[in-house]
C-alpha positions in Angstrom: 32.1 -33.7 -27.6 29.8 -35.8 -29.8 27.9 -37.0 -26.7 27.7 -33.4 -25.4 26.2 -32.2 -28.6 23.7 -35.1 -28.7 22.7 -34.4 -25.0 22.2 -30.7 -25.8 20.1 -31.6 -28.8 18.0 -34.0 -26.7 17.4 -31.2 -24.1 16.2 -28.8 -26.8 13.8 -31.4 -28.3 12.3 -32.3 -24.9 12.1 -28.6 -23.8 10.5 -28.1 -20.4 10.8 -31.8 -19.5 13.7 -33.1 -17.5 16.2 -30.8 -19.2 13.9 -27.8 -19.1 13.1 -25.3 -16.4 11.3 -27.0 -13.5 9.2 -24.0 -12.5 7.0 -24.1 -15.6 3.7 -25.8 -14.8 2.8 -28.7 -17.0 -0.9 -28.8 -16.1 -3.4 -28.4 -18.9 -5.5 -25.2 -18.7 -9.2 -25.5 -19.3 -11.4 -22.5 -20.3 -14.8 -21.9 -18.7 -17.0 -19.7 -20.8 -19.3 -17.4 -18.9 -22.0 -15.1 -20.1 -21.8 -12.0 -17.9 -24.6 -9.6 -17.3 -24.9 -6.9 -14.7 -27.1 -4.1 -13.4 -25.8 -0.7 -14.6 -24.1 0.4 -11.4 -22.9 -3.1 -10.2 -20.1 -4.5 -12.4 -19.0 -7.3 -10.1 -16.6 -8.9 -12.7 -14.5 -5.9 -13.8 -10.8 -6.3 -14.7 -9.7 -6.5 -11.1 -12.2 -9.0 -10.0 -11.7 -11.2 -13.1 -8.0 -11.2 -12.2 -8.8 -12.3 -8.6 -11.1 -15.1 -9.9 -8.5 -16.4 -12.4 -5.8 -16.4 -9.7 -8.0 -18.3 -7.2 -8.7 -21.0 -9.9 -5.2 -21.2 -11.2 -4.3 -24.2 -9.0 -7.2 -26.1 -10.6 -6.0 -25.1 -14.1 -9.2 -23.2 -14.9 -9.3 -19.8 -16.6 -12.4 -17.8 -17.5 -13.5 -16.4 -20.8 -15.9 -13.7 -19.7 -18.3 -12.5 -22.4 -20.3 -9.4 -21.5 -23.9 -9.4 -22.6 -26.5 -7.2 -20.9 -24.5 -4.6 -18.9 -27.0 -1.8 -18.4 -29.8 -3.6 -16.5 -31.9 -1.5 -14.1 -30.5 -1.3 -10.6 -32.7 -2.9 -7.9 -32.8 -5.6 -5.3 -33.9 -8.9 -6.7 -36.0 -11.3 -4.6 -34.3 -14.7 -4.2 -37.5 -16.4 -5.3 -37.4 -14.3 -8.6 -33.8 -15.1 -9.6 -34.7 -18.0 -11.9 -37.1 -15.8 -13.8 -34.6 -13.0 -13.9 -32.0 -15.4 -15.3 -34.3 -16.7 -18.0 -35.3 -13.2 -19.0 -31.7 -12.1 -19.6 -29.6 -15.1 -20.7 -28.7 -14.6 -24.3 -26.0 -17.2 -25.1 -25.2 -20.9 -25.0 -22.1 -20.5 -22.9 -21.5 -23.0 -20.1 -21.8 -20.6 -17.2 -23.8 -17.5 -16.3 -23.0 -14.8 -13.8 -25.0 -11.6 -13.1 -24.0 -8.7 -10.9 -27.0 -7.1 -9.1 -27.5 -4.4 -6.5 -28.4 -7.0 -3.9 -30.9 -9.6 -2.8 -34.3 -9.0 -1.3 -36.2 -11.2 1.1 -39.9 -12.3 0.6 -41.1 -8.9 1.8 -38.8 -7.0 -0.6 -36.4 -5.8 2.1 -32.6 -5.8 1.5 -31.1 -9.2 2.6 -27.8 -7.9 3.9 -26.4 -11.3 4.9 -26.6 -12.7 1.3 -23.5 -12.0 -0.8 -24.1 -14.4 -3.6 -26.5 -17.2 -4.9 -26.0 -20.1 -7.3 -28.3 -22.6 -8.8 -26.2 -25.7 -9.5 -28.8 -27.4 -11.6 -29.3 -24.4 -13.9 -25.6 -23.2 -13.9 -26.3 -19.6 -13.0 -24.9 -17.3 -10.3 -25.7 -13.9 -8.9 -23.4 -11.7 -6.9 -24.3 -8.6 -4.9 -22.5 -5.4 -5.7 -24.0 -3.1 -3.0 -22.1 -2.5 0.2 -19.8 -5.5 -0.4 -16.0 -5.5 0.1 -15.3 -9.1 -1.0 -16.7 -9.2 -4.5 -13.9 -11.0 -6.3 -13.8 -13.7 -3.6 -17.6 -14.0 -3.8 -17.4 -14.4 -7.6 -14.9 -17.3 -7.1 -17.1 -18.8 -4.3 -20.2 -18.8 -6.5 -18.3 -20.1 -9.5 -17.0 -22.9 -7.4 -20.6 -24.0 -6.7 -21.4 -23.6 -10.4 -18.5 -25.5 -11.9 -18.0 -28.4 -9.5 -21.0 -28.2 -7.1 -18.6 -27.4 -4.2 -20.5 -27.5 -0.9 -20.4 -24.7 1.7 -17.7 -25.0 4.3 -20.2 -25.0 7.1 -23.1 -27.2 7.9 -24.7 -25.0 10.4 -22.2 -24.8 13.3 -20.1 -27.8 12.1 -17.5 -27.9 9.4 -18.5 -29.9 6.3 -16.2 -33.0 6.3 -15.8 -32.6 2.5 -13.4 -29.8 3.1 -9.7 -30.2 4.1 -9.1 -26.7 5.3 -11.0 -24.7 7.9 -10.4 -21.4 6.0 -11.5 -22.6 2.6 -13.1 -19.7 0.6 -16.3 -21.8 0.4 -17.1 -20.4 3.9 -19.1 -17.4 4.9 -17.6 -14.0 4.4 -15.7 -12.6 6.1 -15.8 -15.0 9.0 -16.7 -18.7 8.6 -19.3 -19.3 11.3 -18.3 -22.9 12.0 -14.6 -22.3 12.3 -14.2 -18.7 13.2 -11.7 -18.2 10.4 -11.4 -15.0 8.4 -11.5 -16.5 4.9 -10.8 -13.1 3.3 -7.3 -12.7 4.8 -5.7 -15.4 2.6 -8.5 -16.5 0.1 -7.9 -20.0 -1.3 -9.7 -23.2 -2.2 -8.9 -26.1 0.0 -7.2 -29.2 -1.5 -10.5 -31.1 -1.6 -12.1 -28.3 -3.6 -9.0 -28.1 -6.0 -9.3 -31.8 -6.6 -13.0 -31.5 -7.3 -12.5 -28.6 -9.7 -9.8 -30.4 -11.6 -12.1 -33.3 -12.1 -15.2 -31.2 -13.0 -16.5 -31.5 -16.6 -18.6 -29.2 -18.6 
């Protein structure tokens, strides 16, 4: 009985180790702080989309602290060439990341660029996501934040799959169909193992 009591006490002290429940993850969770702005009608990081993003980053042990800032910006298409100026004009915090929801992207002539869902500048740590006519907003948020946090490359180099990636349906591909693999990355969105490893090792 004495050894049984000692063994039980040892299990209680170690809690969640060899005597604990094996299904509790032991991974450290890291918080990525994001300033979030959006045009008035295009909230691309609402409660549902934030849940999607946190789920997609859970294997990498990253959760997001989203701090809303400017949330009533005027609705309009922003030219890709003007994104840096737009970012500089609206960033208000020193948080690590920045994400902005906009109506959409415009080409050099001001026309709606309907093939662009998101844009990230890795050197400046900002991302923009389109809200207009877009079914895959939560996945796009995660895709752009993958670029921002760990500099993750696109799945496709033209018609060839980037050898960095270990899975031909990694969510770093085009939406909905990855042009180099023909995979629908929206059916089971996930980061490939190579991306997860890079995210785990990212620092900020």
